[in-house]
N, C-alpha and C positions, 0 to 999 in steps of 0.2 A: 288547416283540414286535404288530408288529399284528395282528389277528385276522382270519382270514378270513371270508368271509361264510357265514350259516347253512348248513350241510351243505358247503362247498367244502373241498378240499385247499390245506394251507398252500404256499404256492408261495416263497417266499422263502430265500435261501441259509444266511441267518444263524440260527440258533437260538439258543433261553434257552440258556445254558448247565449243565449236571447241575451241583449239588452247591455251586452257588454262595454265594462269603461275598464280598459287597460290602467288609468291612473288608480280608480278607484280600490283594484285588485292589487294595484300594487303596494297603497296605504298599507291595505288589509296582510298582507303578510310582512309585513316592515312592524306595522304592531305587533304581532305572532311574533316574532322574533326578538323584540323586545323586552331588555332587563332579564332576570332570572330566568334559565329556562326557555319555553318554548310551548304556540300551541300548538300541537300535532295537528289535534284533529282541523283547525282552521286550515290550515297549510295544504295537506291535502285533499280538502275540501274543494279549497280552489283550484287547485291543479290537476284533480281529477276531472273536475269539471269543465276544463278549455282546452281548445284544440291547440294542437300544436304551435299553427299562426296565431291565434292569441295567445300561448305563454311568450312566443316571442316580442309582441310587442308590450308583454306585461315586463318582462327582461327589460327593452328599452327606457319603458314610462319606470322603474325603480333606478336606474343608473342617473335619468333625466333629475327625478326627485330629490335624489340623497346622493348619488355623485359615490355608490357603491354596485358591484357587480353581485346580482341576485343570487346567480349560482355559487358563487365564494360563499357568499351568507348562508344559504343553504347548505354547505358542506360544512362548516364552521357547527352550524347548531345541532344538526341532525346528525345521527350515527347508524354503521351495521347497513341492513340490507336494506330498510326504510331508508336510507339515506344514496345509493346507490340506486334504489326505483326511484325514488322522488327527481335527480338529478341526471338520472336517463330522462324520465319526460321532459325536463327542464329545456334539452340539447334537441334542435333542429335533428329529422330521424339520418340523414346523409351524415351529420356529425358524430351522432349516438352510434350508429356502424364503425365507423371512422376508428371511434374509441376501444369501441370492442374487439376490432381487429390488432390494434396496436398493441392492448392487453392483452392478446392468446401469442402475438410475436417479440413480447418483449422477456427479456428476462431469460431463465434456464427453463427449457422445454417449449412445446408450442400446444397448444390448447387446438388439436387440430378439428375436434369437434365443433367449436365456434366458428372458425375457419371453414369448415363444409355447410354450416348451418347458410351462414351469412352470404356466399359465391353461389351455392346451389338455389337459391331461393329468390334474388334479387331478380328485376326485368332489366331489360336494357338501359330505361331511364336512372333507374335507379343506383347503379353500376356506377355511371358515368357522373355522380354525385356524389358518392361516396368517393372515388377518384379524387376528385376534384376538393372535398371535403377531408381528406386525409391529407392533399399536400396544404392548402390552407392551413391548416390544425397543427399541425408537424413539422412542416416545411421539407417533408421528405415525397418520393415516389414510391406509389403503394407495390407499384410492380416488383421493382427493384428489391423492398423490403420484403417481401413474400417469395422470391428466387434466392435471398439471402439466409432463411429460413426453412424450406423446404425441397424437397428433392425428387426426381426421378418426376414417373408417369404422373404420382399426383402433384406435385409442381407445376407440369406442362398444363392439365388439365383445368388448374387454377387460373394460370397465365391467361386460358382461350377463355373462360369466363369472367376474367375479368376486363377484357376487354370492350363486352356487354357489345357486342354485333351478332347476337344469335337474331335469324331472321323472324319476321313478323308477319310475312305475307299469310293472308290466311289460306288463299288459293293456293291447293294440292295437286302434284303433278302425279298421276299415279304410279309412273314409271321410273320416276323416282324413288318411289316409294317401295317400289319392287327389288330396284336397285340396290337401295340401301339396306335392306335387307339381308339380299345377297351378299350382300359386303360384311356383315355384319357375323351372318352366320362363317362363311366363308374365314372371318378375322378367329373365331373364337372355338364353334363346335367343330369345325371341319379341318384346323389347321393343326399342328404339332408346334406346340407354344402357341401364344397369343397373338397379335399384331395390335396391341395398344394405341397406335394412332390414330387407324380406322374408327376404335370406340369413341377415343375423343374429338375427330375431325364433327362424326355425324351426332355424339351425342350436345357435343358443346356449340352445332353452330345452326343446324336445323330447328325449323318455325315448332313452337309447342303442339301446333294441330295435325303436322307433319310427323312427327314422332310418334304421336298418339296414334298416327293410323300406323307407322312402321311396327308398334308396338302389338297392333293386333294381327297384323300380315306375320309378324316373326312367331307369332304364335303358332297361326293357322298352318305355317311352313313349317318350323321344327316341332312342334307340340310339346313344345314349354315355354314357359314367360319369358320376357329378358334378362325380370331378375335374377333367375335361374341360372342363367348361361353366365353371366356377372359374375353371381359367386362363384359359378365351376373355372372361371376363367381366370379373374382376377383374384387381387388377396388385399391387405393390409389398407390402407388409408385411401389408398385409389379407389377399392371395391368399395371401402364404406361413401367416396364420395360421390362413383358415377351411381348408386343407389339411391344416394338422395335427389341425383339428379334426374333419373327416372320417376321417383316418387314426388317431386314438385312439379315433375310433365304431366303428369296423372290427375294431380290435385292439391296443390299449394298448401289449401288450409287443411287437408288430411294429414299432410306431412308436418305440420306442427302442431295436429292434434297427438299427436303420435309422439312428439316431442314432449310436449308438454305434460302427456302423461306418464312419461320415464323419468320425466323430472319428477314426480311427486312420492311414483308409488315405492313401496319397499320400504326398509329403514334408510330417515335420511332422505332429506330436498338438496336438489340440483338447485340453489338459489338464484346462479349467474343464467342458467338457462331460461328457469323460470318470467325472474327478470326481464333477458334480453328479447323475449317472446312476446310477452304480455306489453309492453312497450311499443315495441316496432311493430305488433300488427292489431293495435289499438285501434287504429284508425284508416284502416286497410279490408281487414276479411275476420275483423273478433266474430263474427255475429254466425259466420262460414264454420268457424271452426269449433265453435260451441255446439255447432247442431250439430255435426261428425263427431264429436267428444263424447259428445251425450247416446248419440245412437251406436256407436265402436265400443264404449266401454260402460254402458248402460248404469252410468252415472253422471249428473254435470259439472261439468268445469267448476262452477261455484262452489258446488257442495264438494270436491274432492282440496279444492284451492283452499274453504273453511276449515276443511278438519286438519292438514299440513301447516298451513301456518299460524301466528299467531300475533297480537298487537297492531298498531297501525300498518304494518306493513301488511297484515293479510285484509286490513280495512283496503288500502288503499288497493291491493290487487282483486279484490271483490269488486270494486267500483270500475276499475278495468275492464273485468267480465263482461261487464253491461249489465248481466241482470243472472235468476237461476230458474234454469229449465228444468229440473224435477216437479214442479209443484204441476199434480194431478199427470206430470209425461207428456204437456204440454209442447207443441213445437211454436215459432210464431210466424205467423202465417206465409211471409215472405221467403225463407229459409225452408219449409215444409216438405219440398220435393227434393233437398236433398238427402235425406235418409231413403227415400226409394231408390233415388238414380245410385248410392254407394251399391245397395246389393243387386239394382236391373243389371247394371253394369258388369257384375262379381265372374268370378271365373264359372257359376252356375249356368248361365246363360250360353256362355263362350269356348268353354273350355272340356275336352272330349275326357271324360272321365276314365281313371287308370290305375289299374291294382300294380303291386311292388310284386307281387307275384305273378310271374308267368310259366307256362307252356316248358318244361327243359328240353334243350335241342338233343339230338339224336338220344334221344329217351330211350331205356330197355326195364321193361320192368323186371323182368328175366333177371339181372343184374342188380335189382335196387332191391330185389327180393332177399336174394341171395344175401347182399349186404348186409340188408338190415337184420337177417338171420343170425350172422355173423358177429355183428355188433352188437347183440344183447345186452352184451357187460361192456360197450362202449359209448358213452350221449354222444360223444361231437358227431359221428358216423350218423347217430338217428336224428340227429339235428336238421344234420347238414342235409344229409337226403329227403327226408318231410318239407323242412322251409323252402326249397329250393326243386317243387313239383308240384305242378298244379292239382286242384281238386281232383279232376279228371285223371291223371295220373297215378295218384293218390290209389285212386281206387281199382285202375288195372293193378296196383303192387299189391294191393289187398287181394285181389281175386288169386294173383299169379301164387305170393305168398303160400294160400292154402291148397292152391296144385300142388306145390312142389314137395311141402314139409305136410302136408293134413294138420294145421295149424292154423288157428285165427292171428291173426297180425295183432289185433284189438288187444284179445286178453294177453301175447306175451309181451305187449308195449306197457300194459298195465300190470305187468306183475316186476318188471325192470326201474319204471318211472315214477314217483311220486310228488305230492303236494303239486304247486304251480304250472310246472314245467309238466306233469302230468295230464295236467288240465289243459292245458298249451298244445300239447300236441297231438292227445287223442281227440279235441277240438278238429285241430287240424286233418285229422284222418277222415272224420265224418262228412256223408254230403251237406253240402251248406243249408237244404230246409232242414235235414234231421237235428242238424247244431241246432238253429234257431229252435226247434219243436225241442229239445231237450232241456232248454234252454229259459224258455217260455214255461216248460214240466216246471222245471226248479223251481222258478220264481213263486208260484203256485203250491207248491208241497209244505207240508211244517208248520208251523206256528208261524204266521206273521206272512206278510206278500210283499213280495217286491216289487211293486210299483213301478220304480223307475227301468228296471230291466222291461215289465211288459211292454211300457210306453216306449222305450226305445227304439226296440224290435217294430213294435206294430203298427208305429206314427213312423217307418222311414224305408220299409218293403216297397216296393214296386206292385203290382198287382199278382205279376207271374211271379212271383218271390212267396206271395201271400198264399196265392193257390198251393205252391209246392209244399210251405207248411203244413197247409190243413190236411195236405195226402200222408204227410210225413208223420203227424201227430195223429192221427187216427189209425196207420199201422202203428205207430209204436206203443200206442200208451190205449188203443181200444175203446177211444171214447173222443168227442168231436171235441175241437179246441172252440167253439162255442158253449159247448155244454159245460168245459172247465172254469173258462171264463164267469160262465153265469153264475157260478158255484162258489165263487172266490171273489168275487169282486161285487159292488151293487152300484146302485143309484144313477145320475149322469156317468160316471164313471164308466162304469160297466156298459152303458150302451155308447160312449166312445170308441170302447174297444174291440168291442162287438160288431160293430161298423166297420172299422178300420179292420178288422179280422176276416172280413167278406171278401176282400178283396175287389171292391166295385169301382172302384173310381176311375172316373172320365178319363179319357185318355184326349181329350181333341184339345184345339186351341180356346184361344180364349173370345168371350163371345162379349163384349161389350157394354151393352144392355143389359145382360143379364149381370152382368160384373156390377155396374152402378146399384143394381138391384139388390144385392149378395151386399153390399157396401152396407148399404143402409139398413140393411137387417143386423150387422155388425154394428152397426151405430145404434141402433135402438136397444141392440142386448146390452150393450158396453155402458148406456145408459148415457150417453154423451148424445145423443142425437135431439134435433132444434123441436121436433114434432113426434114424439113416442106415439105409434100406435102399435093393434094389435095386444093382444097377451103373453104376459112373460112366457109362459110353458109352451104356446105354437112358435116362439121366437126363438126359444131354447132350444127346441126341435129343428128349427129351418138352421141355425147358426152352427148346431152340431151336423147336419147334414151337407152343409156348403164346407166346412174345413174337413171333412171326412170324406167325401165323394168329389167334389171340383177337381179338376186337372191342375195338375202343377202349372201350368202355363195362365189358366183363366185366374187362380188364385192368385199371382203374382198382380194381374190387372186389376183383381178385388182390393189387394192392398194397397193398390198405388191409388184408385178409387177414394178407397177411406181416407187415404190423408188428405185429397184433394177437399174432400166435402168435409172434413173435421179440422182438420190439421194434428190430428195427431197421430200419432204410430201404432197400429194395429197390436202389436207384442208387445209397447210397453204399457199399452189399455188393458191387453187381457191380466199382463201381471199385478197392474194396481186393483182391477174391480171384481178379479176372482181369486180364489182360492183353492190350494189343496191339491186333489190328486187330476181333477179336472182342469185343475189350471194347467198346472205340468203338461199333463197330455197337448192341449188346445195351444201353450208356446211349443213345444217338441215339434208339433206341426207345421207351423208357423217358420221357426228356425230352418225345420227340413227344405221347407216350400223355398224359402229366403236363398238358400245355400247348404245342402246337407255335408257335404266336406266340412264347412266349418261348424255345424252342430254336433259331428263327430270329433272335429279338431278339439274345441268345447270340452266335451264329457273326456276324451284323455288326459286333458290340460287339468281339468278338474281331480280325476282318478289320482293323480300322481303330487299334486301340488298339497301343501299341510305335512303335517305328523302322520305317517304313516301310506300305505299304498290302498287304493281298494282294485286287486289286485283280478277281481272276479271282471268289472266294467274293462281293466285294461285287455284284458284275455280275449274276451268277447267281441270288443271294438276288433283288436290285430288280426284276430281269426278269419272272422265275420267281412271284414275290408279290405283283406289283403290282395283280393282278386279283383276287387271292384275299382275303387277308388281312396287307395290309403296312400297315394302318388299326392293327390291330392289334398288329401288329409294334411299330408307332409307342409306341401305350399301354405296351407291358409296357416298349420301352428305357428311356421316360424314367422309369419308376416305379423300375425294378431300379439306372440307372446316372447320375440324377439329372442328364440334361440328355437333349433328343432329338436324334431321328436326322436332324431338319436340321441342329443342330449340329454333331454327330460328323461329319456329308460336308461340312459348310462347310469345319470344320477340319483337314479329312486330304485333298481333294482338290482339283481346282484346272480352271480354264478351261472348252470347251467338256464336260468330260467331269463336271464339277463341277453344269455346268448342266442338264444331261439329267437326273441323277443328284437333283437337287430338284426337278426337275419331276416324275417319278415318287413321287419322297416325299411329294409333294400337300399338303403346307402345314408349316409349322411349329407345336410344341404349347409 
């Protein structure tokens, strides 16, 4: 069994079997394979209950007792995916990696994804063991074989990684961090073309601790994460390899959680990837992978395997996963902090929010007004001007248009455009607070209420934005927003919305003592506290007050204290314990506090997935976030869904509406 680092807890899902007897296991396996057919249940039960070290002892005992090779017998008795999985478990880890790489570069074509996954994620020690195992198993030099099967910068980076010489010193030089940031910046963003050698040298050799600081400083210096620069400067398999290296530097378990999710999502299962990861990580970091998987994808690894596989193959994978995390949304205690760390260290706390629409240089409202008047029969000019001016500039154009032509620009636009494009263009022409006020009004008028729109707007706006919306609502509809909400909603949901609509959220930092009290209230109202106290009505009011009025920094501390106190994540617990609009409102608040750009990225994805497009949600978010954080939303979108927002819009919309959305999107990632 792999040993954890000094002082670290063991994070694998497979442990040494107590009372282990290799001869007894060898006899049981022999019996399971004797005669016609085989007892697959007995085979998988024994092999998944033993550590790799113990399995090697069983192999030796099997040969001593029966003069036969256990792996050869298993290959003969078993078939298909189940056979590949069981045989993979029987090999020592380095030999299993060696076999995967040999298969990846054998025959016609190369499995670059397999090469990237293994070589980007292994430690120096694992790399040295892999090279030795490859030499022993195939009497060939691994470096020579990789050079013979790959080319260019992709090949060079693979060879660098293969050396297993990454620095391992935890002492980091601040001067060297700054130098590496400057070298990477000059090698990519500031250079005509790209100096790939600098990327290879720095990302292939520096220690993980050093590179994490480099990534942080790179973001501060350039305003963009290193991943964005890699996507912009590199291409093909080399780009994919470097992104994988960066992901593994940041968090190897998160890299594998993402690989597992992609292996099972959509039609068909990438069984080779699924098998390789479940085998290779079962004695290293499977518990961390599970925890991140459940937090990131809102379902457990166990449940996804259960729904995506079958038979003994499924049973074996489920045993390797080590358990189901979906029960009551519970975290196993030693890994509970992973959930908090994932979003505490995310872009929310570190990245300056940036929109995609900025004030136009050399802005001339007179020229724009004339161009728009002339373009009333030509949509391309209208789209081009309006999507490339800031909202302040658009208001100047409206005024200039009226001064020049004695006409209202909004009225003229309404007469020339229609449908989804009209909603988008006219929305962009409105001041933001008046646009939000109109969206709230539309959500409450007519038969039925669009609760999702009410939640989206009121749960995500700042105090200043909420106050401006209240003024705009009163000015435009001669009624207070509070009165409108009171008339159109009811119960706890109404109280939540009215509380949010006051715009009285605290704006200070965190208070640790208060955060602990608030976390206790949350635990009691969500019915997971050890010692509930107080009447439920009072607790409900206090819980609503906490989520609707505490500052974002304070709430992040509350969520952390909640995890420490209960081993649960507040978002998952709300989803399980509450229902209806109240649940949806509280979840939106929590998600907004954790990572607002990710909240909107999820909303955009859901508006375009499946049959049909929710154009209203798509338009509302693209209009309202274009000057605030749409660039951040784009980054969260591609990180979570493995495709750019640009691609999603392109695949789901059409015509002039598509053109306008892509212009707002601000570029392809």
